[in-house]
C-alpha positions in Angstrom: -3.5 -15.6 -21.6 -0.6 -13.3 -21.0 -2.5 -10.4 -22.3 -5.5 -11.2 -20.2 -3.3 -11.3 -17.1 -1.8 -8.0 -18.1 -5.2 -6.3 -18.5 -6.8 -7.7 -15.3 -7.7 -4.7 -13.2 -5.4 -2.3 -15.0 -6.3 1.3 -15.8 -4.3 1.7 -19.0 -1.9 -0.4 -21.1 0.0 1.9 -23.5 0.3 1.0 -26.3 -1.4 -2.3 -26.1 -0.5 -3.4 -29.7 3.2 -2.9 -28.9 2.8 -5.0 -25.7 1.2 -7.8 -27.7 4.2 -7.8 -30.1 6.6 -8.0 -27.2 4.7 -10.9 -25.6 4.7 -12.8 -29.0 8.4 -12.2 -29.5 9.1 -13.4 -25.9 7.1 -16.5 -26.5 8.8 -17.2 -29.8 12.4 -16.7 -28.5 12.0 -17.9 -24.9 13.6 -14.6 -23.8 11.7 -13.2 -20.8 10.6 -9.5 -20.9 12.0 -7.1 -18.4 9.3 -5.6 -16.2 10.1 -2.7 -13.9 8.5 -1.3 -10.8 10.2 1.6 -9.0 9.3 2.7 -5.5 10.9 5.6 -3.6 11.4 4.6 0.1 9.6 7.7 1.4 8.3 5.8 4.4 9.5 2.6 6.2 6.2 0.7 5.7 4.2 -0.5 2.8 0.4 -0.7 3.0 -2.0 -2.9 1.1 -2.6 -0.1 -1.4 1.0 -0.4 -2.5 0.6 -4.1 -3.2 -1.8 -3.5 -6.1 1.1 -3.0 -8.5 3.2 -5.7 -6.7 0.3 -8.2 -7.3 0.5 -7.3 -11.0 4.2 -7.8 -10.9 3.8 -11.3 -9.3 1.2 -12.3 -11.9 3.6 -11.4 -14.7 6.5 -13.0 -12.8 4.5 -16.3 -12.6 4.3 -16.2 -16.4 8.1 -16.4 -16.5 9.0 -12.8 -17.1 11.9 -11.0 -15.3 10.7 -8.5 -12.7 12.9 -5.8 -11.4 12.1 -4.2 -8.1 13.8 -0.8 -8.2 14.4 1.1 -5.0 14.7 4.8 -5.8 17.4 5.7 -3.3 18.7 8.5 -5.7 15.3 9.9 -6.8 14.2 10.1 -3.1 16.9 12.7 -2.7 14.9 14.9 -5.2 11.4 14.2 -4.0 8.6 13.1 -6.3 6.3 16.1 -7.2 3.5 13.8 -8.5 0.1 15.0 -7.4 1.6 17.7 -5.2 0.6 21.3 -5.0 3.8 22.2 -3.0 7.4 21.2 -3.3 8.0 17.8 -1.6 10.7 18.0 1.0 13.6 15.7 0.0 14.6 12.9 2.3 18.1 12.7 3.9 20.4 9.9 2.9 20.0 8.5 6.4 16.2 8.4 6.2 16.4 6.7 2.8 18.7 4.0 4.0 16.5 3.2 7.0 13.4 3.0 4.9 15.0 1.1 2.0 16.1 -1.7 4.4 12.5 -2.6 5.1 11.0 -2.1 1.6 12.2 -5.2 -0.2 11.6 -7.5 2.8 8.0 -6.4 2.8 7.7 -6.6 -1.0 9.0 -10.2 -0.8 5.7 -11.1 0.9 4.1 -10.7 -2.6 7.0 -11.2 -5.1 9.0 -14.4 -5.5 12.4 -13.3 -4.0 14.3 -16.0 -5.9 13.1 -14.6 -9.2 13.3 -10.9 -8.5 16.1 -8.6 -9.6 16.7 -5.9 -7.0 18.3 -2.7 -8.1 19.0 0.8 -6.7 18.9 3.7 -9.1 21.9 5.3 -7.4 23.9 2.7 -9.4 23.6 4.7 -12.6 22.3 8.1 -11.4 25.3 9.1 -9.2 27.9 8.3 -11.9 26.1 10.6 -14.3 27.6 13.7 -12.7 27.0 17.2 -13.7 27.9 16.7 -17.4 25.7 13.6 -17.7 22.8 15.4 -16.0 23.0 18.4 -18.4 23.1 16.0 -21.4 20.1 14.2 -20.0 18.2 17.4 -19.4 18.8 18.4 -23.1 16.6 15.4 -24.1 13.3 17.1 -23.0 11.8 20.5 -23.4 10.4 22.9 -20.7 7.2 23.2 -22.7 6.6 19.5 -22.5 7.5 19.4 -18.8 4.9 22.1 -18.1 2.2 20.0 -19.7 2.3 17.9 -16.6 -0.8 18.6 -14.5 0.8 19.4 -11.2 3.4 21.7 -12.7 0.8 23.4 -14.9 -1.6 23.9 -12.0 1.1 25.2 -9.6 2.4 27.6 -12.3 -1.1 28.9 -13.0 -1.7 29.4 -9.3 1.6 31.2 -8.8 2.9 28.4 -6.5 6.7 27.9 -6.4 8.2 25.2 -8.6 11.8 24.4 -7.9 14.1 23.6 -10.9 15.2 20.4 -9.2 11.7 19.1 -9.4 12.1 18.9 -13.2 14.9 16.4 -12.6 12.6 13.9 -11.0 10.7 12.7 -14.1 13.9 12.8 -16.1 15.7 10.6 -13.6 12.8 8.1 -13.3 12.7 8.0 -17.1 16.5 7.4 -17.2 16.0 4.4 -15.0 14.2 2.7 -17.9 17.1 3.4 -20.1 19.6 2.0 -17.6 17.5 -1.2 -17.1 16.4 -1.6 -20.7 12.9 -2.3 -19.5 10.1 -3.6 -21.7 7.3 -2.6 -19.4 7.0 -0.3 -16.5 4.2 -0.4 -13.9 2.9 2.3 -11.7 -0.2 4.0 -10.3 -2.3 6.3 -12.4 -0.6 9.3 -10.7 2.7 8.1 -12.3 1.6 8.2 -15.9 3.7 11.3 -16.9 6.9 9.7 -15.3 6.2 6.4 -17.1 5.8 8.1 -20.4 9.0 9.9 -19.8 10.7 6.5 -19.8 9.3 5.7 -23.3 10.5 9.1 -24.6 14.1 8.8 -23.2 14.5 5.2 -24.4 13.7 6.3 -27.9 16.1 9.2 -27.5 18.9 6.7 -26.5 18.1 4.4 -29.4 16.3 1.7 -27.4 12.9 0.1 -28.1 10.5 2.1 -26.0 8.9 0.4 -23.0 5.2 -0.1 -22.7 3.5 1.3 -19.6 0.8 -0.3 -17.4 -1.0 1.8 -14.9 -3.0 0.4 -12.0 -5.9 2.2 -10.3 -5.3 3.7 -6.9 -7.0 1.6 -4.2 -9.6 3.2 -2.0 -9.0 2.8 1.6 -11.2 1.5 4.4 -13.5 4.5 4.1 -14.3 3.6 0.5 -13.8 7.2 -0.6 -10.2 8.4 -0.4 -7.2 6.5 -1.8 -5.5 4.4 0.8 -3.1 6.5 2.8 -1.4 6.6 6.1 -2.1 10.3 6.4 -5.8 9.6 6.1 -5.7 6.7 8.5 -7.7 4.5 6.1 -5.0 1.9 5.5 -3.9 -1.6 6.3 -0.1 -1.9 6.8 1.2 -5.2 5.5 3.3 -5.6 8.7 0.2 -5.2 11.0 -0.7 -8.0 13.2 -3.0 -10.7 11.8 -6.0 -9.9 13.9 -6.1 -6.3 13.0 -5.5 -7.0 9.3 -8.4 -9.5 9.2 -10.8 -7.2 11.1 -10.0 -4.2 8.9 -10.7 -6.1 5.7 -14.0 -7.1 7.1 -14.8 -3.5 7.8 -14.9 -2.4 4.2 -18.2 -2.0 2.3 -19.8 -4.8 0.3 -19.4 -2.7 -2.8 -15.7 -1.9 -2.3 -15.1 -5.6 -1.6 -15.3 -6.5 -5.3 -12.7 -4.0 -6.3 -10.4 -5.3 -3.6 -11.0 -8.8 -4.9 -10.0 -7.7 -8.5 -6.9 -5.8 -7.4 -5.7 -7.7 -4.3 -6.8 -11.3 -4.7 -4.9 -14.0 -6.5 -8.2 -15.8 -7.3 -9.0 -16.0 -11.0 -11.5 -13.6 -12.5 -13.7 -16.6 -13.2 -13.7 -17.6 -9.5 -14.4 -14.0 -8.4 -17.3 -13.8 -10.9 -18.8 -17.1 -9.6 -18.5 -15.9 -6.0 -20.2 -12.6 -6.9 -23.0 -14.4 -8.7 -23.6 -16.5 -5.6 -23.8 -13.3 -3.5 -26.2 -11.7 -6.0 -28.3 -14.8 -5.8 -28.7 -14.5 -2.0 -25.5 -15.8 -0.4 -24.4 -13.6 2.6 -21.8 -11.2 1.3 -20.0 -11.6 4.6 -18.9 -15.1 3.4 -17.1 -13.5 0.5 -15.6 -10.8 2.7 -14.3 -13.4 5.2 -12.7 -15.4 2.3 -10.9 -12.2 1.1 -9.8 -11.3 4.7 -8.4 -14.8 5.2 -6.6 -14.7 1.8 -5.0 -11.3 2.5 -4.1 -12.2 6.1 -2.6 -15.5 5.1 -0.4 -13.8 2.4 1.3 -11.6 4.9 1.2 -14.0 7.9 0.2 -17.6 7.4 -2.9 -19.7 6.9 -2.9 -20.7 10.6 -2.7 -17.0 11.6 -5.6 -16.2 9.3 -7.7 -19.0 10.9 -6.8 -17.7 14.3 -7.7 -14.2 13.3 -11.1 -15.4 12.1 -11.7 -17.1 15.4 -10.6 -14.0 17.3 -13.0 -11.9 15.3 -15.9 -14.4 16.1 -15.0 -14.2 19.8 -15.1 -10.5 19.8 -18.3 -10.3 17.8 -20.0 -12.6 20.3 -18.8 -10.4 23.2 -16.2 -13.0 24.2 -12.7 -12.2 25.3 -9.8 -13.1 23.0 -7.3 -15.5 24.5 -4.3 -13.2 24.0 -4.9 -9.7 25.3 -2.4 -7.2 26.8 -1.7 -7.4 30.5 -1.5 -4.0 32.2 -0.6 -3.2 35.8 -1.6 0.1 37.3 -1.3 1.7 40.8 -3.4 4.3 42.5 -6.7 2.4 43.4 -9.4 3.5 43.5 -8.8 4.9 40.0 -11.4 6.8 37.8 -12.4 4.9 34.6 -11.2 7.8 32.4 -7.7 7.8 33.9 -7.6 4.0 33.7 -8.5 4.0 30.0 -5.8 6.5 29.3 -3.1 4.9 31.5 -3.9 1.4 30.0 -3.4 2.8 26.4 -7.1 2.2 25.6 -7.8 5.9 25.0 -5.4 8.6 23.9 -6.8 11.2 26.3 -9.3 11.8 29.1 -11.7 13.6 26.8 -11.6 10.8 24.3 -12.3 8.3 27.2 -15.3 10.4 28.1 -16.5 10.4 24.5 -16.2 6.6 24.3 -18.1 6.1 27.6 -20.9 8.4 26.3 -21.1 6.3 23.2 -21.5 3.1 25.1 -18.2 1.8 23.8 -16.6 0.9 27.1 -17.1 -2.3 29.0 -15.6 -3.6 32.3 -16.0 -7.3 32.8 -18.5 -7.4 30.0 -20.7 -4.7 31.6 -21.2 -1.4 29.7 -19.9 1.6 31.6 -22.3 4.5 31.6 -21.0 6.5 34.6 -18.0 8.6 33.8 -17.4 9.1 37.5 -16.9 5.4 38.1 -13.9 4.5 40.2 -12.4 1.0 40.3 -11.1 -0.5 43.4 -8.0 -2.7 43.6 -8.4 -5.9 41.6 -8.2 -7.3 38.1 -10.6 -6.3 35.3 -11.1 -7.1 31.7 -11.6 -3.7 30.0 -12.9 -3.5 26.4 -13.1 -0.4 24.2 -15.1 -0.8 21.0 -15.0 -4.2 19.3 -11.3 -4.8 19.1 -9.4 -3.2 22.0 -9.0 -5.3 25.1 -6.7 -5.2 28.2 -6.6 -7.2 31.4 -5.9 -4.5 33.9 -4.6 -5.3 37.4 -5.1 -2.3 39.7 -3.3 -1.9 43.0 
């Protein structure tokens, strides 16, 4: 069972035979395995894509193993070069502190806080000092470092590689030595760094950790990996209504991968649900169930139910109960200026585009005239399916 839980949705488990031995030893001795996940606080918020590895941590935690949530406050000062074609700008200590303060609070929405060991890699990295850093660097060769894809490609292209970037995988690998980890989790883009941990543990006379990589989750567009920069993400601190609606917006094909990587339903339950859909059940039923599960995890079951009702109201053209109240002056006011002032459109040109596309309603009537001026009064203004405001114009 423990192996099946480990393998669910994973990209690679390296080496699997060693992990099987570790599991057997743990079961025989009653000593839990130490399972590590490190995250650099490069941004203050975690999105649903980040929770793929957190979900795996929770599954292993529920089997009784010790999970370690490692905040890379030291490695953030270096900057992770993984997947980069340029040097990543390092964060300042102040930025790291602000971001780290929110990380564990958000991760606790997935992990069991009472059973999670929280560590910061500055604990052992800072005391290393110059001498320790030089000794650590002697444990790995430049030739092996240059086998790493991003370094290799940048060198071949003549792009700069700073010497300090070589320190990042070394320091991440040293985290495994300091924590004596049995298993380290990460995305597929972290494979080189995770293998570094195995190498350094052997160098320091420890039993090498196994590594488990999870696939990168495609975002709402179903093409690119979930990323804030691509605006295809769901932040786990987003309001319940937006979270629910965004899950419903994914494709029917992508839904099943999200089920595998994000749902806590068993694989048997997911297979049964998929069989029902393939037999003719509306796939929207399955998507609603997934949306409610994810929304309830980060909010509550009641909030998920309310978000579902809100979505139904919007889909029927109804007005949600709780919409922003906006007061504006300057009546009569053009519809474009009103949309911009009410925060329903970022600019006048975008307001015009929305009107041209039939995406603007005032008191349930579609606006087709961009020259429309609204007199003093109160109006319910809708943009698209999800943006509403009750605008009082004086």
